[in-house]
C-alpha positions, -999 to +999 in steps of 0.1 A: +558+540-651+561+575-635+529+592-626+521+629-620+495+654-613+492+691-605+478+702-572+466+738-566+478+756-535+472+792-524+508+799-532+509+783-567+504+749-583+528+721-574+538+691-596+534+658-577+553+628-589+553+592-580+571+560-589+556+528-601+547+517-566+527+549-560+551+563-535+555+601-537+588+610-553+584+648-557+565+679-548+578+706-571+571+743-575+569+759-610+602+777-603+619+745-590+652+742-608+655+704-605+618+696-612+613+669-637+592+676-668+565+650-675+572+635-710+570+602-728+566+574-703+548+596-678+511+592-671+489+619-656+469+602-628+450+627-606+433+599-586+466+583-575+475+615-557+441+620-539+456+615-505+485+639-510+462+665-525+438+662-495+467+665-470+480+696-489+444+711-487+443+704-450+477+720-445+466+752-462+433+752-444+452+751-411+440+716-402+473+698-407+508+705-394+527+675-408+522+650-436+517+612-435+524+600-471+543+571-485+574+587-500+605+575-518+628+605-523+660+596-541+692+609-524+724+601-506+725+588-471+736+623-459+707+640-477+683+615-462+697+623-427+691+660-434+656+654-448+647+633-418+658+661-395+637+686-415+606+666-405+615+672-369+613+710-372+580+719-355+553+736-375+555+774-371+592+774-361+624+780-380+659+766-376+691+779-391+714+758-413+740+759-386+714+747-360+703+719-383+739+709-389+744+707-351+711+688-347+723+660-369+757+659-352+777+677-379+781+712-365+807+722-391+786+711-420+762+740-424+770+744-461+765+707-468+732+708-449+722+738-471+730+718-502+711+688-490+682+711-481+682+726-516+680+691-531+649+681-511+624+668-537+595+668-513+588+705-507+562+712-480+559+675-471+595+676-460+595+712-447+627+726-460+610+760-460+615+761-422+653+765-426+667+800-427+700+818-427+718+829-396+698+855-377+665+843-392+672+858-426+653+842-455+676+825-479+672+803-510+642+782-517+634+760-547+600+776-551+614+811-547+617+834-517+582+848-520+567+812-517+590+805-487+579+838-471+542+829-476+546+793-463+563+806-431+537+834-427+510+807-431+526+788-403+530+819-382+568+816-381+588+847-372+615+856-397+634+887-409 
């Protein structure tokens, strides 16, 4: 059974999803193009997400810089490699798609890294918002550029 809840944040509510073993499978913004829509077979379970909701509250209160949750994102081996690298980007800093591609040992794969970044189902928890275009220019984000701008401002990251 898939479970879900909504979690309020200062930049908008997020949809949290989990699989049958209670592992987090998604953190989706309202504008997220690939967000699932709870329907038949889904159960709303606010309590099952208490830890994630608490960690999100701590993040937005400035008390947490990374997340420690049991997650089970579905993706290809390459996507998981990119998503693991996203977790290594320090709070309050940004990295370009090209820098991230080089970081994972694939310097000519900036576009593929961008696509994997865009398919990250664990927004904020896996900080895809910390990746920017060349020269620090803000580019696409599943939650919209304004949400990305606000997340980076919250972390004190310098962007253009």
